[in-house]
C-alpha atoms as a printed R data frame, in Angstrom:
    type eleno elety resid chain resno      x        y      z
1   ATOM     1    CA   MET     A     1 11.253 -106.223 28.284
2   ATOM     2    CA   LEU     A     2 12.821 -102.869 27.359
3   ATOM     3    CA   TYR     A     3 10.165 -100.123 27.177
4   ATOM     4    CA   SER     A     4  7.695 -102.144 29.256
5   ATOM     5    CA   VAL     A     5  8.414  -99.866 32.244
6   ATOM     6    CA   ASP     A     6 10.284  -96.853 30.944
7   ATOM     7    CA   PRO     A     7  8.878  -94.318 28.459
8   ATOM     8    CA   PHE     A     8  9.477  -94.705 24.761
9   ATOM     9    CA   THR     A     9  8.814  -91.316 23.122
10  ATOM    10    CA   ASP     A    10  9.456  -87.716 24.152
11  ATOM    11    CA   THR     A    11  8.043  -85.070 21.802
12  ATOM    12    CA   GLY     A    12  9.668  -81.674 22.057
13  ATOM    13    CA   ILE     A    13 12.695  -79.604 21.190
14  ATOM    14    CA   PRO     A    14 16.082  -81.278 21.782
15  ATOM    15    CA   GLY     A    15 19.456  -79.659 21.281
16  ATOM    16    CA   THR     A    16 22.862  -81.324 21.011
17  ATOM    17    CA   VAL     A    17 26.252  -79.604 21.166
18  ATOM    18    CA   LYS     A    18 29.520  -81.469 20.625
19  ATOM    19    CA   LEU     A    19 32.040  -79.530 22.709
20  ATOM    20    CA   ASN     A    20 35.044  -81.589 21.576
21  ATOM    21    CA   ASP     A    21 35.925  -85.163 20.509
22  ATOM    22    CA   ARG     A    22 35.174  -86.459 24.016
23  ATOM    23    CA   LEU     A    23 32.332  -84.328 25.367
24  ATOM    24    CA   LEU     A    24 28.775  -83.910 24.101
25  ATOM    25    CA   VAL     A    25 25.926  -82.060 25.890
26  ATOM    26    CA   GLN     A    26 22.182  -82.345 25.229
27  ATOM    27    CA   LEU     A    27 19.355  -80.155 26.541
28  ATOM    28    CA   GLY     A    28 15.688  -80.268 25.694
29  ATOM    29    CA   LEU     A    29 12.117  -79.356 26.532
30  ATOM    30    CA   THR     A    30  9.387  -81.953 25.991
31  ATOM    31    CA   ALA     A    31  5.692  -82.518 26.674
32  ATOM    32    CA   SER     A    32  6.546  -85.341 29.118
33  ATOM    33    CA   HIS     A    33  6.782  -89.010 28.181
34  ATOM    34    CA   ASP     A    34  4.627  -90.727 25.565
35  ATOM    35    CA   VAL     A    35  2.147  -87.834 25.185
36  ATOM    36    CA   ALA     A    36  1.470  -85.362 22.393
37  ATOM    37    CA   PRO     A    37  2.024  -81.697 23.289
38  ATOM    38    CA   TRP     A    38 -1.624  -80.812 22.500
39  ATOM    39    CA   THR     A    39 -3.200  -83.331 24.904
40  ATOM    40    CA   PRO     A    40 -4.337  -82.561 28.470
41  ATOM    41    CA   HIS     A    41 -1.692  -85.027 29.752
42  ATOM    42    CA   ALA     A    42  1.176  -82.895 28.421
43  ATOM    43    CA   LYS     A    43  3.405  -81.374 31.102
44  ATOM    44    CA   PRO     A    44  6.497  -79.274 30.273
45  ATOM    45    CA   SER     A    45  9.519  -81.403 31.123
46  ATOM    46    CA   ALA     A    46 13.266  -80.918 30.905
47  ATOM    47    CA   THR     A    47 15.916  -83.249 29.542
48  ATOM    48    CA   ALA     A    48 19.650  -82.860 30.194
49  ATOM    49    CA   CYS     A    49 22.350  -85.318 29.143
50  ATOM    50    CA   ILE     A    50 26.119  -85.449 28.997
51  ATOM    51    CA   SER     A    51 28.232  -87.939 27.055
52  ATOM    52    CA   TYR     A    52 31.939  -88.505 27.732
53  ATOM    53    CA   THR     A    53 34.085  -90.721 25.463
54  ATOM    54    CA   PHE     A    54 37.499  -92.014 26.569
55  ATOM    55    CA   HIS     A    55 40.097  -94.807 26.082
56  ATOM    56    CA   GLN     A    56 40.606  -93.930 22.403
57  ATOM    57    CA   GLY     A    57 36.853  -94.156 21.791
58  ATOM    58    CA   ASN     A    58 36.481  -97.627 23.323
59  ATOM    59    CA   ASP     A    59 34.469  -96.386 26.344
60  ATOM    60    CA   ASN     A    60 31.625  -93.931 26.743
61  ATOM    61    CA   LEU     A    61 29.631  -92.769 29.781
62  ATOM    62    CA   TYR     A    62 26.219  -91.240 29.029
63  ATOM    63    CA   ARG     A    63 24.238  -89.634 31.903
64  ATOM    64    CA   CYS     A    64 20.706  -88.323 31.426
65  ATOM    65    CA   VAL     A    65 17.963  -86.667 33.425
66  ATOM    66    CA   ASN     A    66 14.831  -87.228 31.391
67  ATOM    67    CA   GLY     A    67 11.269  -85.945 31.813
68  ATOM    68    CA   LEU     A    68 12.097  -83.723 34.772
69  ATOM    69    CA   ASN     A    69  8.990  -81.888 36.062
70  ATOM    70    CA   ASP     A    70  7.113  -81.789 39.383
71  ATOM    71    CA   GLY     A    71  6.795  -85.596 39.304
72  ATOM    72    CA   ARG     A    72  3.193  -85.611 40.563
73  ATOM    73    CA   TYR     A    73  1.303  -88.745 39.597
74  ATOM    74    CA   ALA     A    74 -0.266  -88.444 36.141
75  ATOM    75    CA   TYR     A    75 -0.015  -90.265 32.849
76  ATOM    76    CA   ASN     A    76  3.664  -91.084 32.342
77  ATOM    77    CA   THR     A    77  5.272  -88.328 34.421
78  ATOM    78    CA   LEU     A    78  8.166  -90.568 35.408
79  ATOM    79    CA   GLN     A    79 11.247  -88.752 36.610
80  ATOM    80    CA   MET     A    80 14.107  -90.664 34.979
81  ATOM    81    CA   PHE     A    81 17.792  -90.697 35.811
82  ATOM    82    CA   ASP     A    82 19.775  -92.924 33.437
83  ATOM    83    CA   ASP     A    83 23.426  -93.927 33.310
84  ATOM    84    CA   THR     A    84 24.808  -95.951 30.399
85  ATOM    85    CA   TRP     A    85 28.335  -97.279 29.960
86  ATOM    86    CA   TYR     A    86 29.333  -98.426 26.494
87  ATOM    87    CA   HIS     A    87 32.486 -100.503 25.986
88  ATOM    88    CA   LYS     A    88 34.033 -101.678 22.714
89  ATOM    89    CA   PHE     A    89 36.062 -104.889 23.042
90  ATOM    90    CA   SER     A    90 36.875 -105.226 19.332
91  ATOM    91    CA   ALA     A    91 35.561 -104.120 15.932
92  ATOM    92    CA   THR     A    92 32.771 -106.707 16.171
93  ATOM    93    CA   TRP     A    93 32.101 -107.080 19.913
94  ATOM    94    CA   HIS     A    94 30.774 -104.383 22.246
95  ATOM    95    CA   MET     A    95 28.365 -103.971 25.158
96  ATOM    96    CA   ALA     A    96 26.098 -101.410 26.820
97  ATOM    97    CA   THR     A    97 25.246 -101.474 30.539
98  ATOM    98    CA   GLU     A    98 22.455  -99.283 31.924
99  ATOM    99    CA   ALA     A    99 21.291  -98.252 35.382
100 ATOM   100    CA   TRP     A   100 17.972  -96.426 35.877
101 ATOM   101    CA   PHE     A   101 16.298  -94.641 38.740
102 ATOM   102    CA   MET     A   102 12.666  -93.649 38.146
103 ATOM   103    CA   TYR     A   103  9.986  -92.255 40.439
104 ATOM   104    CA   GLN     A   104  6.670  -90.373 40.698
105 ATOM   105    CA   ARG     A   105  5.127  -88.576 43.672
106 ATOM   106    CA   GLY     A   106  1.607  -89.099 45.041
107 ATOM   107    CA   VAL     A   107  1.015  -92.456 43.357
108 ATOM   108    CA   PRO     A   108 -2.347  -93.883 44.499
109 ATOM   109    CA   SER     A   109 -2.529  -97.335 46.055
110 ATOM   110    CA   VAL     A   110 -5.076  -99.379 47.981
111 ATOM   111    CA   SER     A   111 -3.315  -98.454 51.232
112 ATOM   112    CA   GLY     A   112 -3.054  -94.699 50.548
113 ATOM   113    CA   PRO     A   113 -0.495  -92.601 48.668
114 ATOM   114    CA   LEU     A   114  2.977  -94.072 48.377
115 ATOM   115    CA   SER     A   115  5.895  -92.086 49.794
116 ATOM   116    CA   PRO     A   116  9.260  -91.710 48.063
117 ATOM   117    CA   ILE     A   117 12.041  -93.891 49.418
118 ATOM   118    CA   LYS     A   118 13.971  -92.219 52.221
119 ATOM   119    CA   VAL     A   119 17.717  -92.679 52.261
120 ATOM   120    CA   LEU     A   120 19.715  -92.492 55.478
121 ATOM   121    CA   VAL     A   121 22.900  -90.468 55.097
122 ATOM   122    CA   ILE     A   122 25.493  -90.611 57.842
123 ATOM   123    CA   ASP     A   123 27.893  -87.687 57.992
124 ATOM   124    CA   SER     A   124 31.487  -88.536 58.917
125 ATOM   125    CA   ALA     A   125 31.049  -86.497 62.120
126 ATOM   126    CA   GLU     A   126 28.224  -88.839 63.191
127 ATOM   127    CA   ARG     A   127 30.123  -92.099 62.694
128 ATOM   128    CA   PRO     A   128 31.107  -93.957 65.855
129 ATOM   129    CA   SER     A   129 34.808  -93.966 66.613
130 ATOM   130    CA   ALA     A   130 36.866  -97.076 65.946
131 ATOM   131    CA   ASN     A   131 38.164  -97.190 69.551
């Protein structure tokens, strides 16, 4: 099931800098997802990730923004936001849990273009009083 929805390959120039034993930063420029840079489907896209390791190396949080561009509908121009938590229980048992948010703009459908999801945010000043 993995890679049936999300992109598999990003061709470009990645860079990784380990700032210390806990913090690692990655930045990159790619041709978008699953396309070669010399094809007409290529679209310059940014990647930015940060990795933080804690609890004596038994936990790691890895956040990534992947394939960031204008997000207009085209071949594999998914805008990806990924969070992964790795946890080591013992020398032989560990797990990885991921959460993804992906979108594109202007995706065609039989009922017209699809709109991005709108999220309602309520400011604390707009909340009804508890009285």
